[in-house]
C-alpha positions as CSV (number, residue, x, y, z in Angstrom):
1,M,161.5,34.6,112.2
2,I,160.6,37.9,113.9
3,S,162.3,36.8,117.1
4,D,165.4,35.8,115.2
5,Y,165.5,39.1,113.3
6,L,165.1,41.2,116.5
7,G,167.6,39.0,118.3
8,E,170.2,39.7,115.5
9,A,169.4,43.4,115.9
10,G,170.5,43.2,119.5
11,F,167.2,42.8,121.3
12,H,166.7,40.3,124.1
13,V,163.6,38.5,122.9
14,T,161.1,36.3,124.9
15,V,158.3,34.5,123.1
16,E,155.0,33.2,124.4
17,A,152.6,31.2,122.2
18,D,149.3,32.5,123.6
19,G,147.8,35.5,125.2
20,R,147.3,34.1,128.7
21,D,150.9,33.0,129.1
22,G,152.1,36.3,127.6
23,L,150.0,38.3,130.1
24,G,151.3,36.2,132.9
25,R,154.9,36.7,131.9
26,L,154.4,40.5,131.5
27,S,152.9,40.7,135.0
28,R,155.9,38.9,136.5
29,E,158.9,40.2,134.5
30,P,159.9,43.7,133.2
31,H,160.0,44.2,129.5
32,D,160.6,47.3,127.4
33,A,158.1,46.6,124.6
34,L,155.6,44.1,123.3
35,V,155.3,43.0,119.7
36,L,151.7,41.6,119.7
37,D,150.2,39.5,117.0
38,L,146.4,39.8,117.0
39,T,145.9,36.2,115.9
40,L,146.5,34.1,119.1
41,P,145.1,30.7,119.9
42,D,143.3,31.6,123.1
43,L,142.7,35.3,123.3
44,D,142.3,37.9,120.6
45,G,145.3,40.2,120.6
46,L,142.9,43.2,121.1
47,E,141.7,41.5,124.4
48,V,145.3,40.9,125.4
49,C,146.0,44.6,124.9
50,R,142.9,45.6,126.9
51,Q,144.0,43.4,129.8
52,L,147.6,44.5,129.6
53,R,146.6,48.2,129.9
54,A,145.0,47.4,133.2
55,F,148.4,46.9,134.8
56,S,151.1,48.1,132.4
57,D,152.1,51.1,130.2
58,I,154.6,49.0,128.2
59,P,154.8,50.2,124.5
60,V,152.8,47.8,122.2
61,L,153.4,47.3,118.5
62,M,150.5,45.3,117.0
63,L,151.1,43.0,114.0
64,T,148.1,41.7,112.1
65,A,146.8,40.5,108.7
66,R,143.9,42.9,109.4
67,G,145.0,46.0,107.5
68,E,141.8,47.9,107.1
69,P,141.9,51.5,108.4
70,M,139.1,50.7,111.0
71,D,141.1,47.7,112.3
72,R,144.1,50.0,112.9
73,V,141.9,52.6,114.6
74,I,140.5,49.9,117.0
75,G,144.0,48.6,117.7
76,L,145.2,52.1,118.6
77,E,142.1,52.9,120.6
78,V,142.5,49.8,122.8
79,G,146.0,50.8,123.7
80,A,148.5,49.9,121.0
81,D,151.3,52.5,120.4
82,D,151.7,51.5,116.8
83,Y,150.2,49.1,114.3
84,L,151.9,47.2,111.5
85,P,149.8,45.2,109.0
86,K,151.1,42.0,107.4
87,P,153.0,41.5,105.2
88,F,155.7,43.9,106.3
89,E,159.4,44.5,105.8
90,P,161.5,43.4,108.8
91,R,163.4,46.6,108.7
92,E,160.1,48.6,109.0
93,L,159.3,46.5,112.1
94,L,162.7,47.2,113.6
95,A,162.4,51.0,112.8
96,R,158.9,51.2,114.3
97,L,160.0,49.2,117.4
98,R,162.9,51.5,118.0
99,A,160.7,54.6,117.5
100,I,158.2,53.5,120.2
101,L,161.0,52.7,122.5
102,R,162.5,56.1,121.9
103,R,159.2,57.9,122.5
104,S,158.6,55.9,125.7
105,G,162.1,56.7,127.0
106,R,162.9,53.0,127.4
107,T,166.0,52.9,125.2
108,R,169.3,52.1,126.6
109,S,172.7,53.4,125.7
110,A,174.7,51.3,123.3
111,A,177.3,51.1,126.1
112,T,174.9,49.0,128.2
113,L,175.3,45.3,127.8
114,R,172.8,42.7,128.9
115,F,173.4,39.1,129.8
116,G,170.2,37.6,131.1
117,R,169.4,39.4,134.4
118,L,172.8,41.2,134.4
119,D,173.1,44.8,133.0
120,I,176.5,46.4,132.6
121,D,176.4,50.2,131.9
122,R,179.9,51.2,130.8
123,D,179.0,54.9,130.5
124,A,177.7,55.1,134.1
125,R,180.2,52.6,135.4
126,Q,177.3,50.6,136.9
127,V,176.4,46.9,137.2
128,R,172.8,45.9,137.9
129,L,171.6,42.4,138.9
130,D,168.2,41.5,140.5
131,G,167.6,45.0,141.9
132,W,171.1,45.5,143.2
133,T,173.3,48.2,141.7
134,W,177.1,48.4,142.0
135,Y,178.8,51.8,141.5
136,G,182.5,50.9,141.4
137,A,183.2,49.6,145.0
138,K,179.8,50.6,146.3
139,S,176.5,48.8,146.1
140,S,172.9,49.7,146.8
141,R,169.6,48.0,146.8
142,P,166.4,49.8,145.7
143,S,164.4,51.4,148.5
144,T,161.6,49.3,150.0
145,D,159.5,52.4,150.1
146,R,156.6,51.7,147.8
147,S,156.7,55.3,146.4
148,T,160.0,54.6,144.7
149,S,160.1,52.5,141.6
150,T,163.1,50.9,139.8
151,S,162.9,49.8,136.2
152,R,165.2,47.5,134.3
153,A,165.7,47.7,130.6
154,S,165.9,44.8,128.1
155,A,166.2,46.5,124.7
156,P,169.1,48.1,123.1
């Protein structure tokens, strides 16, 4: 339900059923944000967040049935950027997700279209695919210098 709602709102959504698979995917593929349910079959969502923070600063929005103030404090202290107790309104989830993306600087222009691994930025007149960027008739590959980083976006 959440993935369908976010997909309809223009987000490219990937779903993992457990914490270990999710951490593996996040270590291999760039994502703009993580909506993390605390109730997972293998790892507690708090542990997923702790492990994630060892290698990523991706914005995290925690979802949980635990709505006590101390639960929220713990979630935020282990690294979540926001915390939404269940039940919640889908529009509130969307608003909070957009807010953490905006604060993190990971939002993209509405003029940027995404098709799988392909990004088309109409405003900048750029096309990006697998680390390659085309500027009109020119193309460039990110530097192999380890001090330079390239990020790709996946959220609107």
